[in-house]
VOGU-3710 file (C-alpha; in Angstrom, 3 decimals, decimal comma):
1> mkgfviaapr> 111,159/70,192/128,365  112,595/66,693/127,983  112,094/63,786/130,323  111,403/60,107/130,802  109,391/57,737/132,986  111,085/55,252/135,329  108,872/52,151/135,350  109,096/48,409/135,984  107,130/45,237/135,189  106,031/44,908/138,840
11> sgggkttval> 106,024/46,552/142,247  109,205/46,142/144,244  111,401/46,119/141,158  113,558/49,067/142,209  111,790/52,087/140,662  112,080/54,306/143,721  115,753/53,515/144,299  116,598/54,260/140,666  114,389/57,349/140,400  115,686/58,990/143,586
21> glmrafrqrg> 119,276/58,146/142,765  118,938/59,634/139,290  117,206/62,773/140,545  119,987/63,388/143,034  122,785/62,437/140,622  121,588/64,774/137,867  121,115/67,549/140,414  124,693/67,051/141,582  125,738/67,509/137,963  124,233/70,977/138,070
31> lrvgavkngp> 120,935/70,200/136,334  117,596/71,526/137,520  115,539/68,357/137,873  111,756/68,318/137,923  109,973/65,296/139,385  106,509/63,764/139,371  105,015/60,553/140,733  102,458/58,486/138,863  99,464/57,461/140,927  98,215/58,344/144,390
41> dyidsafhga> 101,262/57,468/146,539  101,721/60,631/148,633  104,964/59,533/150,341  107,266/59,262/147,323  106,723/62,851/146,142  108,198/64,211/149,408  111,359/62,169/148,747  111,455/63,612/145,237  111,418/67,092/146,728  114,300/66,237/149,041
51> atgrpsfnld> 116,303/64,773/146,150  115,720/67,618/143,687  115,142/70,645/145,899  111,919/71,323/143,977  108,237/70,457/144,571  107,050/67,142/143,130  103,447/66,366/142,262  101,334/63,227/141,971  99,861/62,741/138,494  96,932/60,355/138,380
61> swamddclva> 95,073/59,709/135,136  92,254/57,925/137,001  91,386/60,857/139,240  92,650/63,751/137,104  91,548/64,885/133,672  94,106/65,476/130,926  94,264/69,243/131,514  95,092/68,778/135,201  97,743/66,136/134,457  99,318/68,420/131,858
71> glaataaqda> 99,179/71,484/134,089  100,837/69,819/137,056  103,486/68,210/134,842  104,249/71,599/133,304  104,500/73,152/136,771  106,949/70,466/137,910  108,978/70,955/134,737  108,982/74,755/134,816  112,538/76,144/134,541  113,938/72,600/134,812
81> dlliaegsmg> 116,485/70,940/132,542  115,063/67,435/132,904  111,805/65,860/134,120  111,889/62,446/135,806  108,560/60,694/136,371  108,488/57,756/138,779  105,972/55,076/137,868  103,784/52,987/140,148  103,180/49,224/140,382  103,797/47,443/137,081
91> lfdgapgdla> 104,061/49,480/133,892  100,544/48,627/132,663  98,868/48,053/136,040  95,888/50,279/136,713  92,182/50,487/137,331  89,684/48,588/135,171  87,763/50,259/132,378  88,828/53,144/130,159  92,516/52,661/129,287  92,910/56,435/128,933
101> rngasatlak> 91,787/56,924/132,553  93,225/53,893/134,348  96,033/55,483/136,369  98,740/53,229/134,893  102,314/54,406/134,406  102,032/53,551/130,702  99,001/55,827/130,420  100,898/58,718/131,967  103,837/58,141/129,632  101,519/58,355/126,625
111> klglpvvlvl> 99,736/61,475/127,885  103,014/63,298/128,465  104,688/61,860/125,354  107,648/60,596/127,397  109,682/57,423/126,797  109,880/54,704/129,430  113,098/53,498/131,018  112,341/49,987/132,245  113,912/48,814/135,518  114,264/45,031/135,398
121> dvsgqaqtaa> 114,959/42,993/138,535  117,136/40,249/137,033  117,757/38,295/140,218  117,068/34,656/139,400  117,101/35,135/135,607  119,335/36,249/132,753  118,215/36,067/129,089  114,601/35,742/130,217  114,786/39,412/131,165  114,721/40,182/127,432
131> avalgcarfd> 111,453/38,262/127,039  109,887/40,330/129,836  111,140/43,558/128,275  109,917/42,487/124,834  106,463/41,876/126,242  106,436/45,355/127,761  107,619/46,851/124,464  104,942/45,125/122,369  101,960/45,155/124,732  101,089/48,710/123,722
141> pevklagvil> 102,931/50,051/120,644  102,181/53,622/121,733  104,428/53,176/124,778  108,028/53,777/123,718  110,812/52,074/125,656  114,055/54,063/125,642  116,126/51,353/127,265  116,581/49,113/130,263  118,310/49,359/133,632  119,156/45,998/135,169
151> nkaggerhvr> 118,626/45,800/138,931  120,014/43,294/141,429  122,491/42,058/138,855  125,099/39,452/139,716  128,626/39,397/138,345  129,942/40,385/134,947  128,783/37,135/133,299  125,245/37,619/134,553  125,119/41,158/133,192  126,593/40,077/129,861
161> laasaletig> 124,011/37,299/129,406  121,064/39,596/130,109  122,472/42,520/128,102  123,249/40,428/125,029  119,696/39,103/124,941  118,272/42,610/125,303  120,460/43,902/122,514  119,039/41,284/120,132  115,589/42,860/120,542  116,928/46,381/120,087
171> lpvlgalprd> 116,772/47,604/123,679  119,933/49,250/124,981  121,073/48,528/128,532  121,638/51,894/130,188  123,067/50,450/133,380  123,296/47,472/135,706  122,909/47,884/139,460  124,467/45,167/141,626  122,802/43,816/144,725  123,575/46,104/147,665
181> akivlperhl> 121,731/45,620/150,953  123,042/48,977/152,212  121,179/50,928/149,532  117,744/50,880/151,173  115,418/53,422/152,735  113,590/52,649/156,007  109,983/51,497/155,748  106,883/51,774/157,889  103,422/50,251/157,592  102,355/52,687/154,811
191> glvqaadtad> 105,559/52,244/152,822  108,668/54,338/153,226  109,176/56,264/156,422  108,309/59,859/155,534  111,069/62,012/154,129  110,877/64,423/157,083  111,284/61,506/159,528  114,150/59,739/157,728  117,395/60,203/159,627  120,320/61,531/157,582
201> lgakldalaa> 118,141/61,712/154,477  120,620/63,918/152,644  123,418/61,420/153,185  121,173/58,546/152,096  120,222/60,367/148,894  123,860/61,158/148,208  124,673/57,469/148,630  121,908/56,577/146,160  123,274/59,138/143,706  126,791/57,726/143,979
211> fvgahidlda> 125,420/54,199/143,544  123,436/54,884/140,378  126,114/57,232/139,039  128,681/54,456/139,242  126,515/51,900/137,454  124,243/53,842/135,062  125,294/55,769/131,962  123,853/59,170/132,889  124,844/60,748/129,561  123,049/58,039/127,584
221> lraaaqpmvp> 120,033/58,317/129,837  119,794/62,064/129,409  120,172/61,653/125,649  117,222/59,220/125,690  114,896/61,851/127,169  112,210/63,223/124,847  110,146/66,433/124,891  106,766/66,481/126,605  103,849/66,961/124,263  102,102/70,356/124,570
231> asartnaldp> 98,568/70,242/125,968  95,849/72,418/127,470  96,627/72,844/131,139  95,201/73,813/134,520  96,328/73,240/138,121  93,136/73,580/140,186  92,072/70,075/141,291  89,639/71,127/144,027  88,141/74,536/144,662  89,436/76,139/147,873
241> paqriavard> 87,066/75,283/150,740  87,561/78,798/152,127  89,615/81,957/151,704  91,825/81,321/154,759  92,657/77,645/155,260  94,372/76,298/158,382  96,240/73,029/157,758  97,635/70,745/160,472  101,232/69,863/159,633  103,653/67,765/161,669
251> aafsflyphl> 104,736/64,117/162,016  101,157/63,058/162,820  99,468/64,994/159,986  101,510/65,211/156,805  99,688/63,435/153,950  98,235/66,325/151,998  98,737/66,319/148,246  101,007/69,234/147,233  98,907/69,863/144,146  95,913/70,784/146,322
261> llgwrragae> 97,913/73,486/148,110  99,233/74,705/144,746  95,741/74,987/143,300  94,319/76,712/146,374  97,109/79,275/146,443  96,780/79,970/142,713  93,045/80,468/143,256  93,842/83,155/145,823  93,402/81,234/149,082  95,719/81,860/152,048
271> isffsplqde> 97,264/78,813/153,749  98,512/78,739/157,351  99,967/75,760/159,203  99,797/74,657/162,816  101,143/71,669/164,755  98,824/69,597/166,958  101,862/67,751/168,328  103,188/71,109/169,548  99,788/71,660/171,183  98,870/74,415/168,735
281> ppprdadfcw> 95,172/75,068/167,981  93,990/76,095/164,531  94,478/79,850/164,006  91,372/81,774/165,025  91,445/83,973/161,930  91,172/80,970/159,564  87,855/80,209/157,869  88,353/76,446/157,522  90,516/73,752/159,148  91,936/70,724/157,343
291> lpggypelha> 93,408/67,776/159,251  95,385/65,653/156,749  96,306/62,022/157,068  99,543/60,803/158,553  100,497/58,729/161,566  98,311/59,807/164,513  98,415/56,187/165,751  102,120/56,669/166,504  101,450/59,836/168,509  98,023/59,113/170,027
301> gklanaqkfl> 99,126/59,659/173,641  100,674/63,028/172,870  97,627/64,115/170,869  95,284/63,088/173,682  97,276/65,289/176,079  97,430/68,262/173,704  94,589/70,116/175,420  95,194/73,507/173,786  94,922/71,825/170,396  91,837/69,776/171,279
311> qglrafasek> 89,993/72,610/173,010  90,953/75,048/170,268  89,770/72,607/167,603  86,422/72,138/169,369  85,968/75,895/169,675  86,871/76,350/166,015  84,388/73,658/164,945  81,573/75,357/166,850  81,766/78,258/164,399  83,626/77,121/161,272
321> pvhgecggym> 83,988/73,972/159,135  86,596/71,275/159,824  87,485/68,305/157,613  89,702/65,332/158,409  91,210/62,784/156,023  92,295/59,327/157,194  94,501/60,152/160,208  92,699/63,462/160,533  89,383/61,579/160,570  90,705/59,371/163,367
331> algeiltdad> 91,714/62,435/165,401  88,240/63,946/165,004  86,630/60,833/166,477  85,942/59,739/170,039  88,666/57,141/170,690  91,871/56,088/168,908  93,226/52,716/170,037  96,955/52,391/169,374  98,961/49,307/168,368  99,402/48,281/172,023
341> glrhrmagll> 95,667/48,359/172,631  95,767/51,584/174,676  92,705/53,779/174,177  93,226/57,515/173,750  90,470/60,115/173,782  90,479/62,310/170,688  88,527/65,469/169,809  85,074/63,854/170,001  83,741/65,982/167,153  82,594/62,867/165,297
351> svstsfakrk> 81,097/59,698/166,789  83,582/57,285/165,165  86,193/55,361/167,196  89,123/53,773/165,384  91,725/51,130/166,179  95,258/50,410/165,099  95,372/47,333/167,332  92,868/45,658/164,999  94,555/46,104/161,642  93,285/45,472/158,154
361> ltlgyrhatl> 94,836/46,833/154,971  92,373/48,960/153,020  93,655/50,191/149,687  92,151/51,545/146,488  90,600/54,384/144,535  87,354/55,975/145,717  84,579/57,527/143,617  82,589/59,481/146,209  79,390/61,539/146,025  78,923/64,076/148,821
371> aadgalgprg> 75,889/63,257/150,934  75,205/66,834/152,064  76,221/70,415/151,380  79,536/71,326/152,973  82,815/73,174/152,614  84,103/70,658/150,035  81,086/71,152/147,815  77,314/70,830/147,490  75,351/67,627/147,926  75,885/65,419/144,868
381> killghefhh> 79,365/66,727/144,064  81,747/63,924/143,069  85,209/63,655/144,586  87,824/61,228/143,313  90,378/59,954/145,778  92,367/57,147/147,292  92,269/55,138/150,505  95,323/53,509/152,088  95,416/52,578/155,765  95,681/49,725/158,237
391> atietlgddp> 93,424/51,221/160,913  89,887/49,907/161,338  86,631/51,359/162,590  85,881/50,052/166,071  82,580/51,902/166,454  81,037/54,095/163,784  78,509/55,786/166,032  75,335/57,460/164,844  76,682/60,308/162,680  75,346/60,338/159,109
401> afalacdahg> 77,747/59,528/156,266  80,035/62,115/154,693  79,628/60,560/151,228  78,484/57,549/149,238  81,417/55,821/147,584  82,572/52,874/145,512  85,995/51,788/144,320  87,379/51,801/140,770  85,528/48,566/139,997  82,189/50,331/140,417
411> gekkpvgsrr> 79,208/48,645/141,975  76,762/50,007/144,516  77,919/53,077/146,407  78,045/52,665/150,183  78,115/55,201/153,026  81,622/56,314/154,031  82,936/58,737/156,612  81,008/60,872/159,064  79,523/64,338/159,388  78,168/66,282/162,303
421> grvtgsffhv> 77,338/69,957/162,087  80,255/71,708/160,398  82,619/68,753/160,898  83,250/66,092/158,237  85,748/63,297/157,791  86,514/60,081/155,966  89,333/57,619/155,404  89,810/58,552/151,748  92,177/61,265/150,521  90,731/63,617/147,928
431> iaasnegs> 92,833/63,854/144,768  90,512/65,924/142,581  86,904/66,924/142,071  85,178/65,331/139,118  83,530/67,321/136,364  80,974/64,587/135,763  77,439/64,867/137,057  76,210/62,988/140,091
//
C-alpha cells in the first residue's frame, strides 16, 4: 500500500481543504482511497469517510502504541489503492517528552514510512516559502518531504517566484491553489460543523475535488506516494466494556472514535444505537450504555423534554453501567445551562451541573488513572485520551471522581469526572487504554 501525509508548518494552513479535495478527486478517478487523521480530532475523520466512502481512523502516537497505530493504518488501507493521511497542527508540533510518542504528524509519517506533502500558505510571502520548507526538510532528516503544494497563491508571478525558490532546494511544487473564499466548510465552536450536519456535503466535496484537480498535478502526487512499512499490528484500543453495548448516536451525541467500535466488534461485542433526540431509551437487552460527546448544548431543550429517553436511561442505570464522555457527561448531570443562560434539567444520574453560557476552552491530552473498579476497567487502570470543549462545570456536586488525571506535561494528577453507583462520566474522550502500570 502506497500513501503520503498531508501536513503544514502550522494550523490553519489548508491541510483539511487539500486532504479532502484530494481524497474526493482520486476517488472520482476510480481509485479506492483509504484515509486516516493524525491526532485526536474526531470531526475530520467523518469528513474523510464522506469523501472516500470508506471508514477513516484517528492515529495518535501519544495515546496509541506502535502496534495499534500500524493495525488501524492497515485497516484503513485494506483493499485501497492509495492512503492519504491528514496531519494535525504544524508538522512537528506535539506533546513534550519522548519524540517517538509525541503525537506529531512527523512522528506518524516516520512510523508509517510515508513521505510528507507540505502545504504552504504563501499569502504575504514568496521566496521565503522556500526557507520555511527547507527548515521543515532539515529539522528531522528521517522525515522525507515529497514536494510542496502552495496555498492561497496570488497570480502567475507570485507562483513563479515561490516555485523557483523551492526548486533551488530540490523540492518540487506539485500544485498551487489560488485564494478562493467559496472553497470553505462551515465551522462551529469545536471546529468544522459535523459531516452529518453539513448541508449539501456531497456537492461541497465535489467542489473541493474540482478545485484541487484543476490546480494540483494528481499524477505527480500519486507517483510521489511510497509504500507503508510493515509492522506488528492490532486494532483493539480498549477492551469492550460489555458484550452488548448500547451507544447514543444522533446530532447531540456523535463524537465516538470509530476505532473503538472497530475494536469492540472485532473482540466479539455487539453494538446497537439509539437516538436520545428521537426520545429513544437505551435498549433493554444491552449490558452497557455509552453516551458519547457531541453538541448537547445545542439541543438541551429537546433532551430535557425527551422523557422516554431520560426515564429509560435512569431505569437502565439502576441495573447496568452507563458512561458518558464530554457531552454525554453533561447529559448525565443535574442541569445543563445553554448559551442563552436557560437551565435545562438532565438525567440527574450524576451530581454535576454544566454551563455553556460560561465558556472556557479546555483542550489537551489526558493521562487518567481510574479511581474505582468499573466497566472501563479496574481501579488503577490507565486510560489515555483527549479533552476539547468550551463548556464549564457550574457545580460539581458531591460525587467522587471518576479518575485522577494530568495532561501531557505531567505534574500532579487531579480528580476528574464523576461516579455514582454504576454511572461514570468525564469530559475527556478515551482514545486507548495504556499498557503501563499505574
